C-alpha positions as a Markdown table, in Angstrom:
| # | Residue | x | y | z |
|---|---|---|---|---|
| 1 | Unk | 25.7 | 2.0 | 15.6 |
| 2 | Unk | 27.1 | 0.6 | 12.3 |
| 3 | Unk | 25.4 | 1.7 | 9.1 |
| 4 | Unk | 24.3 | -0.8 | 6.5 |
| 5 | Unk | 23.4 | -0.6 | 2.8 |
| 6 | Unk | 20.6 | -2.4 | 1.3 |
| 7 | Unk | 17.3 | -2.5 | -0.5 |
| 8 | Unk | 13.7 | -2.2 | 0.5 |
| 9 | Unk | 10.8 | -3.4 | -1.7 |
| 10 | Unk | 7.4 | -2.0 | -1.0 |
| 11 | Unk | 4.2 | -3.4 | -2.6 |
| 12 | Unk | 1.2 | -1.2 | -2.3 |
| 13 | Unk | -2.1 | -2.8 | -3.1 |
| 14 | Unk | -4.4 | -0.1 | -1.6 |
| 15 | Unk | -3.8 | 3.2 | -3.4 |
| 16 | Unk | -5.6 | 5.1 | -0.7 |
| 17 | Unk | -2.5 | 4.8 | 1.5 |
| 18 | Unk | -0.1 | 6.2 | -1.1 |
| 19 | Unk | -0.1 | 9.7 | 0.5 |
| 20 | Unk | 0.9 | 8.1 | 3.9 |
| 21 | Unk | 3.6 | 5.9 | 2.2 |
| 22 | Unk | 5.0 | 9.1 | 0.6 |
| 23 | Unk | 4.9 | 10.9 | 4.0 |
| 24 | Unk | 6.8 | 8.1 | 5.7 |
| 25 | Unk | 9.4 | 7.9 | 2.9 |
| 26 | Unk | 9.9 | 11.7 | 3.2 |
| 27 | Unk | 10.4 | 11.4 | 6.9 |
| 28 | Unk | 13.2 | 8.9 | 6.3 |
| 29 | Unk | 14.6 | 10.7 | 3.2 |
| 30 | Unk | 18.1 | 11.2 | 4.7 |
| 31 | Unk | 18.7 | 7.4 | 4.5 |
| 32 | Unk | 17.2 | 6.9 | 1.0 |
| 33 | Unk | 19.9 | 6.9 | -1.7 |
| 34 | Unk | 17.6 | 6.0 | -4.6 |
| 35 | Unk | 13.9 | 5.4 | -5.2 |
| 36 | Unk | 12.0 | 3.8 | -8.1 |
| 37 | Unk | 8.3 | 3.5 | -8.4 |
| 38 | Unk | 6.5 | 1.3 | -10.9 |
| 39 | Unk | 2.7 | 1.4 | -11.2 |
| 40 | Unk | 1.4 | -2.1 | -12.1 |
| 41 | Unk | -2.2 | -1.0 | -12.9 |
| 42 | Unk | -3.0 | -4.2 | -14.8 |
| 43 | Unk | -2.2 | -6.2 | -11.6 |
| 44 | Unk | -3.8 | -3.8 | -9.2 |
| 45 | Unk | -0.7 | -2.7 | -7.2 |
| 46 | Unk | 2.3 | -0.4 | -7.2 |
| 47 | Unk | 5.9 | -1.4 | -6.5 |
| 48 | Unk | 8.4 | 1.0 | -4.9 |
| 49 | Unk | 12.1 | 0.0 | -4.6 |
| 50 | Unk | 14.6 | 1.8 | -2.4 |
| 51 | Unk | 18.3 | 1.7 | -2.0 |
| 52 | Unk | 19.0 | 2.8 | 1.6 |
| 53 | Unk | 21.9 | 3.4 | 3.9 |
| 54 | Unk | 21.2 | 3.5 | 7.6 |
| 55 | Unk | 21.4 | 1.7 | 10.9 |
| 56 | Unk | 19.4 | -1.4 | 11.6 |
| 57 | Unk | 17.3 | 0.6 | 14.0 |
| 58 | Unk | 16.5 | 3.2 | 11.3 |
| 59 | Unk | 15.6 | 0.5 | 8.8 |
| 60 | Unk | 13.4 | -1.3 | 11.4 |
| 61 | Unk | 11.6 | 2.0 | 12.1 |
| 62 | Unk | 11.0 | 2.6 | 8.4 |
| 63 | Unk | 9.8 | -0.9 | 7.5 |
| 64 | Unk | 7.7 | -1.1 | 10.6 |
| 65 | Unk | 5.8 | 2.1 | 9.9 |
| 66 | Unk | 5.2 | 1.1 | 6.3 |
| 67 | Unk | 4.3 | -2.5 | 7.2 |
| 68 | Unk | 1.6 | -1.3 | 9.6 |
| 69 | Unk | -0.3 | 0.4 | 6.8 |
| 70 | Unk | -3.3 | -1.6 | 5.4 |
| 71 | Unk | -2.5 | -2.8 | 1.9 |
| 72 | Unk | 1.3 | -2.5 | 2.1 |
| 73 | Unk | 3.8 | -5.3 | 2.2 |
| 74 | Unk | 7.5 | -4.6 | 2.8 |
| 75 | Unk | 10.7 | -6.7 | 2.5 |
| 76 | Unk | 14.3 | -5.6 | 3.1 |
| 77 | Unk | 17.8 | -6.9 | 2.5 |
| 78 | Unk | 20.9 | -5.5 | 4.1 |
| 79 | Unk | 24.7 | -5.8 | 3.9 |
| 80 | Unk | 27.3 | -4.3 | 6.2 |
| 81 | Unk | 28.6 | -1.1 | 4.7 |
| 82 | Unk | 32.3 | -1.4 | 3.9 |
| 83 | Unk | 34.7 | 1.5 | 4.4 |
| 84 | Unk | 36.4 | 3.2 | 1.5 |
| 85 | Unk | 39.7 | 1.7 | 0.6 |
| 86 | Unk | 39.0 | -1.6 | 2.3 |
| 87 | Unk | 40.1 | -3.4 | -0.9 |
| 88 | Unk | 36.8 | -5.4 | -1.1 |
| 89 | Unk | 34.9 | -5.3 | -4.3 |
| 90 | Unk | 31.4 | -6.4 | -5.2 |
């Protein structure tokens, strides 16, 4: 299956699920290229952004597990990964 590169935005409004969020992210660590977490205490939530590379099935599994957690919202955006030397530039 073809790999894709993209982003995942995670909004956590219930801090009691943070350990479970981190466990799920660790389980999918092989597909995570970069991770940034920003606590927004004044607004009552935390934001985690990921840059990922994986198949659509892997991404669906990751976002599905996160999205089933109470107090967690997840959005993703993907592009087809281009091979090296394809001549295409961003």
